[in-house]
PDB file of N, CA, C and O in Angstrom:
ATOM      1  N   MET A   1      57.455  63.587 119.414  1.00  0.00           N
ATOM      2  CA  MET A   1      56.274  63.918 118.645  1.00  0.00           C
ATOM      3  C   MET A   1      55.529  62.657 118.221  1.00  0.00           C
ATOM      4  O   MET A   1      56.140  61.700 117.746  1.00  0.00           O
ATOM      5  N   ALA A   2      54.214  62.657 118.394  1.00  0.00           N
ATOM      6  CA  ALA A   2      53.456  61.478 118.116  1.00  0.00           C
ATOM      7  C   ALA A   2      53.207  61.312 116.566  1.00  0.00           C
ATOM      8  O   ALA A   2      53.082  62.281 115.817  1.00  0.00           O
ATOM      9  N   ARG A   3      53.152  60.109 116.188  1.00  0.00           N
ATOM     10  CA  ARG A   3      53.020  59.878 114.758  1.00  0.00           C
ATOM     11  C   ARG A   3      51.551  59.980 114.347  1.00  0.00           C
ATOM     12  O   ARG A   3      50.685  59.608 115.138  1.00  0.00           O
ATOM     13  N   SER A   4      51.243  60.453 113.183  1.00  0.00           N
ATOM     14  CA  SER A   4      49.854  60.543 112.759  1.00  0.00           C
ATOM     15  C   SER A   4      49.307  59.148 112.395  1.00  0.00           C
ATOM     16  O   SER A   4      50.066  58.186 112.287  1.00  0.00           O
ATOM     17  N   ILE A   5      48.070  59.063 112.221  1.00  0.00           N
ATOM     18  CA  ILE A   5      47.398  57.825 111.828  1.00  0.00           C
ATOM     19  C   ILE A   5      47.983  57.413 110.488  1.00  0.00           C
ATOM     20  O   ILE A   5      48.313  56.247 110.271  1.00  0.00           O
ATOM     21  N   ASP A   6      48.106  58.390 109.587  1.00  0.00           N
ATOM     22  CA  ASP A   6      48.601  58.000 108.288  1.00  0.00           C
ATOM     23  C   ASP A   6      50.134  57.369 108.272  1.00  0.00           C
ATOM     24  O   ASP A   6      50.489  56.465 107.515  1.00  0.00           O
ATOM     25  N   GLN A   7      50.893  57.960 109.160  1.00  0.00           N
ATOM     26  CA  GLN A   7      52.222  57.478 109.318  1.00  0.00           C
ATOM     27  C   GLN A   7      52.234  56.075 109.992  1.00  0.00           C
ATOM     28  O   GLN A   7      53.062  55.227 109.659  1.00  0.00           O
ATOM     29  N   GLN A   8      51.293  55.855 110.948  1.00  0.00           N
ATOM     30  CA  GLN A   8      51.114  54.594 111.582  1.00  0.00           C
ATOM     31  C   GLN A   8      50.757  53.459 110.502  1.00  0.00           C
ATOM     32  O   GLN A   8      51.272  52.342 110.457  1.00  0.00           O
ATOM     33  N   ILE A   9      49.796  53.957 109.665  1.00  0.00           N
ATOM     34  CA  ILE A   9      49.257  52.946 108.620  1.00  0.00           C
ATOM     35  C   ILE A   9      50.425  52.663 107.686  1.00  0.00           C
ATOM     36  O   ILE A   9      50.679  51.495 107.393  1.00  0.00           O
ATOM     37  N   ALA A  10      51.139  53.656 107.210  1.00  0.00           N
ATOM     38  CA  ALA A  10      52.374  53.414 106.274  1.00  0.00           C
ATOM     39  C   ALA A  10      53.368  52.536 106.923  1.00  0.00           C
ATOM     40  O   ALA A  10      53.873  51.594 106.313  1.00  0.00           O
ATOM     41  N   ALA A  11      53.669  52.832 108.182  1.00  0.00           N
ATOM     42  CA  ALA A  11      54.652  51.876 108.879  1.00  0.00           C
ATOM     43  C   ALA A  11      54.204  50.400 108.902  1.00  0.00           C
ATOM     44  O   ALA A  11      54.939  49.446 108.649  1.00  0.00           O
ATOM     45  N   THR A  12      52.907  50.340 109.236  1.00  0.00           N
ATOM     46  CA  THR A  12      52.297  48.923 109.322  1.00  0.00           C
ATOM     47  C   THR A  12      52.267  48.259 107.897  1.00  0.00           C
ATOM     48  O   THR A  12      52.521  47.061 107.776  1.00  0.00           O
ATOM     49  N   GLN A  13      51.981  48.980 106.920  1.00  0.00           N
ATOM     50  CA  GLN A  13      51.933  48.430 105.569  1.00  0.00           C
ATOM     51  C   GLN A  13      53.360  48.077 105.174  1.00  0.00           C
ATOM     52  O   GLN A  13      53.574  47.046 104.536  1.00  0.00           O
ATOM     53  N   ALA A  14      54.309  48.868 105.519  1.00  0.00           N
ATOM     54  CA  ALA A  14      55.787  48.506 105.242  1.00  0.00           C
ATOM     55  C   ALA A  14      56.124  47.285 105.883  1.00  0.00           C
ATOM     56  O   ALA A  14      56.727  46.413 105.258  1.00  0.00           O
ATOM     57  N   LYS A  15      55.766  47.125 107.164  1.00  0.00           N
ATOM     58  CA  LYS A  15      56.062  45.892 107.875  1.00  0.00           C
ATOM     59  C   LYS A  15      55.442  44.661 107.252  1.00  0.00           C
ATOM     60  O   LYS A  15      56.060  43.608 107.092  1.00  0.00           O
ATOM     61  N   LEU A  16      54.073  44.876 106.882  1.00  0.00           N
ATOM     62  CA  LEU A  16      53.436  43.741 106.204  1.00  0.00           C
ATOM     63  C   LEU A  16      54.137  43.330 104.886  1.00  0.00           C
ATOM     64  O   LEU A  16      54.235  42.146 104.563  1.00  0.00           O
ATOM     65  N   ALA A  17      54.601  44.300 104.170  1.00  0.00           N
ATOM     66  CA  ALA A  17      55.300  44.024 102.899  1.00  0.00           C
ATOM     67  C   ALA A  17      56.519  43.251 103.137  1.00  0.00           C
ATOM     68  O   ALA A  17      56.814  42.335 102.369  1.00  0.00           O
ATOM     69  N   ARG A  18      57.342  43.589 104.273  1.00  0.00           N
ATOM     70  CA  ARG A  18      58.525  42.865 104.589  1.00  0.00           C
ATOM     71  C   ARG A  18      58.296  41.490 105.001  1.00  0.00           C
ATOM     72  O   ARG A  18      59.049  40.576 104.667  1.00  0.00           O
ATOM     73  N   LEU A  19      57.197  41.325 105.772  1.00  0.00           N
ATOM     74  CA  LEU A  19      56.751  39.972 106.189  1.00  0.00           C
ATOM     75  C   LEU A  19      56.391  39.043 105.034  1.00  0.00           C
ATOM     76  O   LEU A  19      56.822  37.891 104.981  1.00  0.00           O
ATOM     77  N   LYS A  20      55.543  39.604 104.059  1.00  0.00           N
ATOM     78  CA  LYS A  20      55.204  38.844 102.895  1.00  0.00           C
ATOM     79  C   LYS A  20      56.401  38.524 102.073  1.00  0.00           C
ATOM     80  O   LYS A  20      56.484  37.408 101.561  1.00  0.00           O
ATOM     81  N   GLU A  21      57.320  39.398 101.909  1.00  0.00           N
ATOM     82  CA  GLU A  21      58.623  39.097 101.245  1.00  0.00           C
ATOM     83  C   GLU A  21      59.419  37.950 101.927  1.00  0.00           C
ATOM     84  O   GLU A  21      59.967  37.088 101.241  1.00  0.00           O
ATOM     85  N   ARG A  22      59.475  37.947 103.210  1.00  0.00           N
ATOM     86  CA  ARG A  22      60.171  36.906 103.992  1.00  0.00           C
ATOM     87  C   ARG A  22      59.403  35.565 103.787  1.00  0.00           C
ATOM     88  O   ARG A  22      60.019  34.506 103.663  1.00  0.00           O
ATOM     89  N   GLN A  23      58.112  35.633 103.756  1.00  0.00           N
ATOM     90  CA  GLN A  23      57.292  34.414 103.563  1.00  0.00           C
ATOM     91  C   GLN A  23      57.548  33.828 102.100  1.00  0.00           C
ATOM     92  O   GLN A  23      57.707  32.619 101.930  1.00  0.00           O
ATOM     93  N   LYS A  24      57.577  34.674 101.140  1.00  0.00           N
ATOM     94  CA  LYS A  24      57.816  34.126  99.787  1.00  0.00           C
ATOM     95  C   LYS A  24      59.169  33.520  99.693  1.00  0.00           C
ATOM     96  O   LYS A  24      59.325  32.442  99.120  1.00  0.00           O
ATOM     97  N   ALA A  25      60.242  34.232 100.284  1.00  0.00           N
ATOM     98  CA  ALA A  25      61.630  33.708 100.290  1.00  0.00           C
ATOM     99  C   ALA A  25      61.624  32.379 100.914  1.00  0.00           C
ATOM    100  O   ALA A  25      62.244  31.453 100.390  1.00  0.00           O
ATOM    101  N   SER A  26      60.937  32.223 102.043  1.00  0.00           N
ATOM    102  CA  SER A  26      60.842  30.916 102.767  1.00  0.00           C
ATOM    103  C   SER A  26      60.299  29.825 101.883  1.00  0.00           C
ATOM    104  O   SER A  26      60.852  28.727 101.809  1.00  0.00           O
ATOM    105  N   GLU A  27      59.135  30.157 101.168  1.00  0.00           N
ATOM    106  CA  GLU A  27      58.461  29.183 100.343  1.00  0.00           C
ATOM    107  C   GLU A  27      59.409  28.788  99.220  1.00  0.00           C
ATOM    108  O   GLU A  27      59.519  27.605  98.898  1.00  0.00           O
ATOM    109  N   THR A  28      60.107  29.770  98.607  1.00  0.00           N
ATOM    110  CA  THR A  28      61.005  29.413  97.563  1.00  0.00           C
ATOM    111  C   THR A  28      62.083  28.515  98.085  1.00  0.00           C
ATOM    112  O   THR A  28      62.358  27.524  97.408  1.00  0.00           O
ATOM    113  N   ARG A  29      62.727  28.732  99.198  1.00  0.00           N
ATOM    114  CA  ARG A  29      63.833  27.906  99.705  1.00  0.00           C
ATOM    115  C   ARG A  29      63.187  26.493  99.992  1.00  0.00           C
ATOM    116  O   ARG A  29      63.833  25.479  99.726  1.00  0.00           O
ATOM    117  N   ARG A  30      62.019  26.421 100.488  1.00  0.00           N
ATOM    118  CA  ARG A  30      61.435  25.102 100.718  1.00  0.00           C
ATOM    119  C   ARG A  30      61.230  24.277  99.417  1.00  0.00           C
ATOM    120  O   ARG A  30      61.519  23.082  99.359  1.00  0.00           O
ATOM    121  N   LYS A  31      60.754  24.928  98.454  1.00  0.00           N
ATOM    122  CA  LYS A  31      60.598  24.276  97.110  1.00  0.00           C
ATOM    123  C   LYS A  31      62.006  23.845  96.537  1.00  0.00           C
ATOM    124  O   LYS A  31      62.087  22.768  95.946  1.00  0.00           O
ATOM    125  N   ILE A  32      63.006  24.568  96.675  1.00  0.00           N
ATOM    126  CA  ILE A  32      64.252  24.135  96.258  1.00  0.00           C
ATOM    127  C   ILE A  32      64.761  23.039  96.961  1.00  0.00           C
ATOM    128  O   ILE A  32      65.342  22.162  96.322  1.00  0.00           O
ATOM    129  N   ILE A  33      64.628  22.940  98.254  1.00  0.00           N
ATOM    130  CA  ILE A  33      65.102  21.880  99.056  1.00  0.00           C
ATOM    131  C   ILE A  33      64.288  20.581  98.744  1.00  0.00           C
ATOM    132  O   ILE A  33      64.881  19.509  98.625  1.00  0.00           O
ATOM    133  N   VAL A  34      62.913  20.676  98.610  1.00  0.00           N
ATOM    134  CA  VAL A  34      62.158  19.526  98.253  1.00  0.00           C
ATOM    135  C   VAL A  34      62.491  18.928  96.872  1.00  0.00           C
ATOM    136  O   VAL A  34      62.576  17.718  96.658  1.00  0.00           O
ATOM    137  N   GLY A  35      62.677  19.934  95.925  1.00  0.00           N
ATOM    138  CA  GLY A  35      63.000  19.515  94.577  1.00  0.00           C
ATOM    139  C   GLY A  35      64.347  18.825  94.518  1.00  0.00           C
ATOM    140  O   GLY A  35      64.519  17.792  93.871  1.00  0.00           O
ATOM    141  N   SER A  36      65.303  19.433  95.220  1.00  0.00           N
ATOM    142  CA  SER A  36      66.660  18.771  95.228  1.00  0.00           C
ATOM    143  C   SER A  36      66.613  17.309  95.776  1.00  0.00           C
ATOM    144  O   SER A  36      67.202  16.392  95.205  1.00  0.00           O
ATOM    145  N   VAL A  37      65.924  17.152  96.846  1.00  0.00           N
ATOM    146  CA  VAL A  37      65.743  15.796  97.486  1.00  0.00           C
ATOM    147  C   VAL A  37      65.097  14.899  96.515  1.00  0.00           C
ATOM    148  O   VAL A  37      65.620  13.816  96.254  1.00  0.00           O
ATOM    149  N   ALA A  38      64.020  15.264  95.971  1.00  0.00           N
ATOM    150  CA  ALA A  38      63.273  14.479  95.039  1.00  0.00           C
ATOM    151  C   ALA A  38      64.087  14.011  93.737  1.00  0.00           C
ATOM    152  O   ALA A  38      64.068  12.874  93.267  1.00  0.00           O
ATOM    153  N   ILE A  39      64.760  15.041  93.279  1.00  0.00           N
ATOM    154  CA  ILE A  39      65.615  14.656  92.086  1.00  0.00           C
ATOM    155  C   ILE A  39      66.723  13.780  92.481  1.00  0.00           C
ATOM    156  O   ILE A  39      66.975  12.782  91.805  1.00  0.00           O
ATOM    157  N   SER A  40      67.435  14.093  93.574  1.00  0.00           N
ATOM    158  CA  SER A  40      68.518  13.217  93.990  1.00  0.00           C
ATOM    159  C   SER A  40      68.148  11.766  94.248  1.00  0.00           C
ATOM    160  O   SER A  40      68.862  10.838  93.868  1.00  0.00           O
ATOM    161  N   ASN A  41      66.989  11.600  94.917  1.00  0.00           N
ATOM    162  CA  ASN A  41      66.514  10.236  95.087  1.00  0.00           C
ATOM    163  C   ASN A  41      66.101   9.585  93.847  1.00  0.00           C
ATOM    164  O   ASN A  41      66.422   8.419  93.618  1.00  0.00           O
ATOM    165  N   ALA A  42      65.393  10.295  93.022  1.00  0.00           N
ATOM    166  CA  ALA A  42      64.902   9.694  91.739  1.00  0.00           C
ATOM    167  C   ALA A  42      66.100   9.188  90.914  1.00  0.00           C
ATOM    168  O   ALA A  42      66.022   8.121  90.305  1.00  0.00           O
ATOM    169  N   LEU A  43      67.186   9.936  90.893  1.00  0.00           N
ATOM    170  CA  LEU A  43      68.276   9.508  90.028  1.00  0.00           C
ATOM    171  C   LEU A  43      69.038   8.333  90.568  1.00  0.00           C
ATOM    172  O   LEU A  43      69.990   7.838  89.966  1.00  0.00           O
ATOM    173  N   LYS A  44      68.579   7.895  91.748  1.00  0.00           N
ATOM    174  CA  LYS A  44      69.238   6.706  92.391  1.00  0.00           C
ATOM    175  C   LYS A  44      68.356   5.457  92.298  1.00  0.00           C
ATOM    176  O   LYS A  44      68.846   4.353  92.532  1.00  0.00           O
ATOM    177  N   ASP A  45      66.925   5.616  91.926  1.00  0.00           N
ATOM    178  CA  ASP A  45      66.033   4.605  92.043  1.00  0.00           C
ATOM    179  C   ASP A  45      65.219   4.582  90.826  1.00  0.00           C
ATOM    180  O   ASP A  45      64.449   5.515  90.596  1.00  0.00           O
ATOM    181  N   PRO A  46      65.331   3.571  90.017  1.00  0.00           N
ATOM    182  CA  PRO A  46      64.483   3.607  88.709  1.00  0.00           C
ATOM    183  C   PRO A  46      62.991   3.749  88.757  1.00  0.00           C
ATOM    184  O   PRO A  46      62.379   4.265  87.822  1.00  0.00           O
ATOM    185  N   GLU A  47      62.340   3.252  89.940  1.00  0.00           N
ATOM    186  CA  GLU A  47      60.941   3.384  90.066  1.00  0.00           C
ATOM    187  C   GLU A  47      60.624   4.858  90.390  1.00  0.00           C
ATOM    188  O   GLU A  47      59.629   5.387  89.894  1.00  0.00           O
ATOM    189  N   LYS A  48      61.450   5.528  91.213  1.00  0.00           N
ATOM    190  CA  LYS A  48      61.161   6.898  91.480  1.00  0.00           C
ATOM    191  C   LYS A  48      61.420   7.779  90.289  1.00  0.00           C
ATOM    192  O   LYS A  48      60.720   8.757  90.029  1.00  0.00           O
ATOM    193  N   ALA A  49      62.589   7.342  89.485  1.00  0.00           N
ATOM    194  CA  ALA A  49      62.865   8.190  88.238  1.00  0.00           C
ATOM    195  C   ALA A  49      61.613   8.136  87.386  1.00  0.00           C
ATOM    196  O   ALA A  49      61.177   9.181  86.902  1.00  0.00           O
ATOM    197  N   ARG A  50      61.032   7.011  87.183  1.00  0.00           N
ATOM    198  CA  ARG A  50      59.933   6.719  86.256  1.00  0.00           C
ATOM    199  C   ARG A  50      58.736   7.665  86.809  1.00  0.00           C
ATOM    200  O   ARG A  50      58.111   8.405  86.049  1.00  0.00           O
ATOM    201  N   ALA A  51      58.507   7.587  88.019  1.00  0.00           N
ATOM    202  CA  ALA A  51      57.353   8.267  88.644  1.00  0.00           C
ATOM    203  C   ALA A  51      57.540   9.758  88.508  1.00  0.00           C
ATOM    204  O   ALA A  51      56.616  10.474  88.121  1.00  0.00           O
ATOM    205  N   LEU A  52      58.812  10.261  88.846  1.00  0.00           N
ATOM    206  CA  LEU A  52      59.033  11.755  88.770  1.00  0.00           C
ATOM    207  C   LEU A  52      58.949  12.196  87.361  1.00  0.00           C
ATOM    208  O   LEU A  52      58.335  13.231  87.100  1.00  0.00           O
ATOM    209  N   ALA A  53      59.575  11.422  86.330  1.00  0.00           N
ATOM    210  CA  ALA A  53      59.453  11.869  84.911  1.00  0.00           C
ATOM    211  C   ALA A  53      57.986  11.914  84.464  1.00  0.00           C
ATOM    212  O   ALA A  53      57.596  12.813  83.720  1.00  0.00           O
ATOM    213  N   ALA A  54      57.216  11.000  84.891  1.00  0.00           N
ATOM    214  CA  ALA A  54      55.679  10.944  84.501  1.00  0.00           C
ATOM    215  C   ALA A  54      55.038  12.163  85.073  1.00  0.00           C
ATOM    216  O   ALA A  54      54.256  12.849  84.415  1.00  0.00           O
ATOM    217  N   LEU A  55      55.372  12.421  86.287  1.00  0.00           N
ATOM    218  CA  LEU A  55      54.721  13.533  86.997  1.00  0.00           C
ATOM    219  C   LEU A  55      55.110  14.841  86.329  1.00  0.00           C
ATOM    220  O   LEU A  55      54.254  15.681  86.053  1.00  0.00           O
ATOM    221  N   LEU A  56      56.414  15.016  86.067  1.00  0.00           N
ATOM    222  CA  LEU A  56      56.798  16.220  85.408  1.00  0.00           C
ATOM    223  C   LEU A  56      56.079  16.379  84.014  1.00  0.00           C
ATOM    224  O   LEU A  56      55.580  17.441  83.641  1.00  0.00           O
ATOM    225  N   ARG A  57      56.080  15.275  83.322  1.00  0.00           N
ATOM    226  CA  ARG A  57      55.553  15.334  81.949  1.00  0.00           C
ATOM    227  C   ARG A  57      53.980  15.749  82.034  1.00  0.00           C
ATOM    228  O   ARG A  57      53.466  16.439  81.155  1.00  0.00           O
ATOM    229  N   ARG A  58      53.353  15.333  83.018  1.00  0.00           N
ATOM    230  CA  ARG A  58      51.818  15.612  83.200  1.00  0.00           C
ATOM    231  C   ARG A  58      51.732  17.011  83.678  1.00  0.00           C
ATOM    232  O   ARG A  58      50.923  17.746  83.112  1.00  0.00           O
ATOM    233  N   ALA A  59      52.454  17.477  84.645  1.00  0.00           N
ATOM    234  CA  ALA A  59      52.246  18.698  85.411  1.00  0.00           C
ATOM    235  C   ALA A  59      52.852  19.952  84.826  1.00  0.00           C
ATOM    236  O   ALA A  59      52.335  21.057  84.994  1.00  0.00           O
ATOM    237  N   VAL A  60      53.960  19.758  84.134  1.00  0.00           N
ATOM    238  CA  VAL A  60      54.590  20.979  83.591  1.00  0.00           C
ATOM    239  C   VAL A  60      54.056  21.233  82.137  1.00  0.00           C
ATOM    240  O   VAL A  60      54.339  20.488  81.199  1.00  0.00           O
ATOM    241  N   THR A  61      53.284  22.311  82.031  1.00  0.00           N
ATOM    242  CA  THR A  61      52.609  22.539  80.793  1.00  0.00           C
ATOM    243  C   THR A  61      53.108  23.760  80.041  1.00  0.00           C
ATOM    244  O   THR A  61      52.807  23.916  78.857  1.00  0.00           O
ATOM    245  N   ARG A  62      53.811  24.567  80.653  1.00  0.00           N
ATOM    246  CA  ARG A  62      54.307  25.725  79.964  1.00  0.00           C
ATOM    247  C   ARG A  62      55.534  25.353  79.133  1.00  0.00           C
ATOM    248  O   ARG A  62      56.487  24.778  79.658  1.00  0.00           O
ATOM    249  N   GLU A  63      55.513  25.696  77.772  1.00  0.00           N
ATOM    250  CA  GLU A  63      56.566  25.337  76.913  1.00  0.00           C
ATOM    251  C   GLU A  63      58.020  25.702  77.450  1.00  0.00           C
ATOM    252  O   GLU A  63      58.972  24.929  77.341  1.00  0.00           O
ATOM    253  N   VAL A  64      58.085  26.854  77.991  1.00  0.00           N
ATOM    254  CA  VAL A  64      59.378  27.372  78.499  1.00  0.00           C
ATOM    255  C   VAL A  64      59.883  26.534  79.564  1.00  0.00           C
ATOM    256  O   VAL A  64      61.090  26.298  79.618  1.00  0.00           O
ATOM    257  N   ASP A  65      59.050  26.045  80.448  1.00  0.00           N
ATOM    258  CA  ASP A  65      59.350  25.177  81.588  1.00  0.00           C
ATOM    259  C   ASP A  65      59.783  23.800  81.098  1.00  0.00           C
ATOM    260  O   ASP A  65      60.756  23.214  81.572  1.00  0.00           O
ATOM    261  N   GLN A  66      59.011  23.309  80.122  1.00  0.00           N
ATOM    262  CA  GLN A  66      59.216  21.971  79.501  1.00  0.00           C
ATOM    263  C   GLN A  66      60.703  22.019  78.952  1.00  0.00           C
ATOM    264  O   GLN A  66      61.502  21.124  79.229  1.00  0.00           O
ATOM    265  N   LYS A  67      61.010  23.019  78.221  1.00  0.00           N
ATOM    266  CA  LYS A  67      62.394  23.061  77.634  1.00  0.00           C
ATOM    267  C   LYS A  67      63.509  23.034  78.671  1.00  0.00           C
ATOM    268  O   LYS A  67      64.578  22.456  78.479  1.00  0.00           O
ATOM    269  N   GLU A  68      63.188  23.706  79.799  1.00  0.00           N
ATOM    270  CA  GLU A  68      64.139  23.761  80.910  1.00  0.00           C
ATOM    271  C   GLU A  68      64.410  22.295  81.453  1.00  0.00           C
ATOM    272  O   GLU A  68      65.496  21.962  81.927  1.00  0.00           O
ATOM    273  N   LEU A  69      63.372  21.498  81.342  1.00  0.00           N
ATOM    274  CA  LEU A  69      63.539  20.145  82.062  1.00  0.00           C
ATOM    275  C   LEU A  69      63.934  19.004  81.041  1.00  0.00           C
ATOM    276  O   LEU A  69      63.973  17.834  81.420  1.00  0.00           O
ATOM    277  N   ILE A  70      64.215  19.352  79.787  1.00  0.00           N
ATOM    278  CA  ILE A  70      64.603  18.332  78.776  1.00  0.00           C
ATOM    279  C   ILE A  70      65.815  17.485  79.354  1.00  0.00           C
ATOM    280  O   ILE A  70      65.729  16.257  79.358  1.00  0.00           O
ATOM    281  N   GLY A  71      66.795  18.045  79.778  1.00  0.00           N
ATOM    282  CA  GLY A  71      67.961  17.325  80.245  1.00  0.00           C
ATOM    283  C   GLY A  71      67.714  16.376  81.432  1.00  0.00           C
ATOM    284  O   GLY A  71      68.152  15.228  81.498  1.00  0.00           O
ATOM    285  N   LEU A  72      66.952  17.000  82.372  1.00  0.00           N
ATOM    286  CA  LEU A  72      66.697  16.186  83.585  1.00  0.00           C
ATOM    287  C   LEU A  72      65.623  14.943  83.168  1.00  0.00           C
ATOM    288  O   LEU A  72      65.788  13.815  83.633  1.00  0.00           O
ATOM    289  N   LEU A  73      64.640  15.221  82.357  1.00  0.00           N
ATOM    290  CA  LEU A  73      63.897  14.081  81.854  1.00  0.00           C
ATOM    291  C   LEU A  73      64.729  13.029  81.211  1.00  0.00           C
ATOM    292  O   LEU A  73      64.496  11.841  81.437  1.00  0.00           O
ATOM    293  N   GLU A  74      65.701  13.412  80.411  1.00  0.00           N
ATOM    294  CA  GLU A  74      66.560  12.418  79.710  1.00  0.00           C
ATOM    295  C   GLU A  74      67.330  11.631  80.875  1.00  0.00           C
ATOM    296  O   GLU A  74      67.478  10.411  80.813  1.00  0.00           O
ATOM    297  N   GLU A  75      67.761  12.320  81.829  1.00  0.00           N
ATOM    298  CA  GLU A  75      68.493  11.546  82.927  1.00  0.00           C
ATOM    299  C   GLU A  75      67.651  10.690  83.628  1.00  0.00           C
ATOM    300  O   GLU A  75      68.086   9.583  83.946  1.00  0.00           O
ATOM    301  N   LEU A  76      66.349  11.065  83.966  1.00  0.00           N
ATOM    302  CA  LEU A  76      65.387  10.214  84.650  1.00  0.00           C
ATOM    303  C   LEU A  76      65.036   9.055  83.801  1.00  0.00           C
ATOM    304  O   LEU A  76      64.915   7.928  84.282  1.00  0.00           O
ATOM    305  N   ASP A  77      64.869   9.316  82.523  1.00  0.00           N
ATOM    306  CA  ASP A  77      64.524   8.133  81.508  1.00  0.00           C
ATOM    307  C   ASP A  77      65.662   7.185  81.528  1.00  0.00           C
ATOM    308  O   ASP A  77      65.413   5.980  81.537  1.00  0.00           O
ATOM    309  N   GLY A  78      66.880   7.607  81.535  1.00  0.00           N
ATOM    310  CA  GLY A  78      68.003   6.720  81.536  1.00  0.00           C
ATOM    311  C   GLY A  78      68.173   5.823  82.746  1.00  0.00           C
ATOM    312  O   GLY A  78      68.550   4.655  82.654  1.00  0.00           O
ATOM    313  N   VAL A  79      67.866   6.445  83.913  1.00  0.00           N
ATOM    314  CA  VAL A  79      67.864   5.631  85.186  1.00  0.00           C
ATOM    315  C   VAL A  79      66.719   4.615  85.096  1.00  0.00           C
ATOM    316  O   VAL A  79      66.933   3.445  85.413  1.00  0.00           O
ATOM    317  N   ALA A  80      65.511   5.014  84.675  1.00  0.00           N
ATOM    318  CA  ALA A  80      64.409   4.113  84.605  1.00  0.00           C
ATOM    319  C   ALA A  80      64.652   3.005  83.591  1.00  0.00           C
ATOM    320  O   ALA A  80      64.146   1.897  83.763  1.00  0.00           O
ATOM    321  N   ALA A  81      65.455   3.293  82.482  1.00  0.00           N
ATOM    322  CA  ALA A  81      65.591   2.313  81.444  1.00  0.00           C
ATOM    323  C   ALA A  81      66.723   1.213  81.995  1.00  0.00           C
ATOM    324  O   ALA A  81      66.712   0.059  81.567  1.00  0.00           O
ATOM    325  N   LYS A  82      67.540   1.594  82.820  1.00  0.00           N
ATOM    326  CA  LYS A  82      68.503   0.645  83.400  1.00  0.00           C
ATOM    327  C   LYS A  82      67.800  -0.441  84.076  1.00  0.00           C
ATOM    328  O   LYS A  82      68.200  -1.601  83.973  1.00  0.00           O
ATOM    329  N   ALA A  83      66.720  -0.110  84.796  1.00  0.00           N
ATOM    330  CA  ALA A  83      65.983  -1.290  85.482  1.00  0.00           C
ATOM    331  C   ALA A  83      65.294  -2.216  84.468  1.00  0.00           C
ATOM    332  O   ALA A  83      65.053  -3.374  84.809  1.00  0.00           O
ATOM    333  N   GLU A  84      64.991  -1.814  83.347  1.00  0.00           N
ATOM    334  CA  GLU A  84      64.423  -2.634  82.394  1.00  0.00           C
ATOM    335  C   GLU A  84      65.299  -3.497  81.640  1.00  0.00           C
ATOM    336  O   GLU A  84      64.841  -4.444  81.002  1.00  0.00           O
ATOM    337  N   ARG A  85      66.562  -3.223  81.673  1.00  0.00           N
ATOM    338  CA  ARG A  85      67.547  -4.065  80.932  1.00  0.00           C
ATOM    339  C   ARG A  85      67.932  -5.207  81.836  1.00  0.00           C
ATOM    340  O   ARG A  85      68.130  -4.988  83.031  1.00  0.00           O
ATOM    341  N   PRO A  86      68.052  -6.451  81.310  1.00  0.00           N
ATOM    342  CA  PRO A  86      68.456  -7.661  82.081  1.00  0.00           C
ATOM    343  C   PRO A  86      69.846  -7.521  82.656  1.00  0.00           C
ATOM    344  O   PRO A  86      70.334  -8.434  83.323  1.00  0.00           O
TER     345      PRO A  86
END
């Protein structure tokens, strides 16, 4: 039995929704990977630590997000401060 136009539209919309969901999951994975690499490298290099901390302080404006980053910012500041000590 042939599907009606309405059924074809519904099936196409469902497929589009699944594709959008896969795209969002892919973008999220990419952000996690990039963030992990950036943090890992910054914690090993005082200049990168200083730069990442400054970027986060400028770019993260929501209070709830700022609270989440307190520990990381302290770690980055500690790495950056080590380079300033003789």
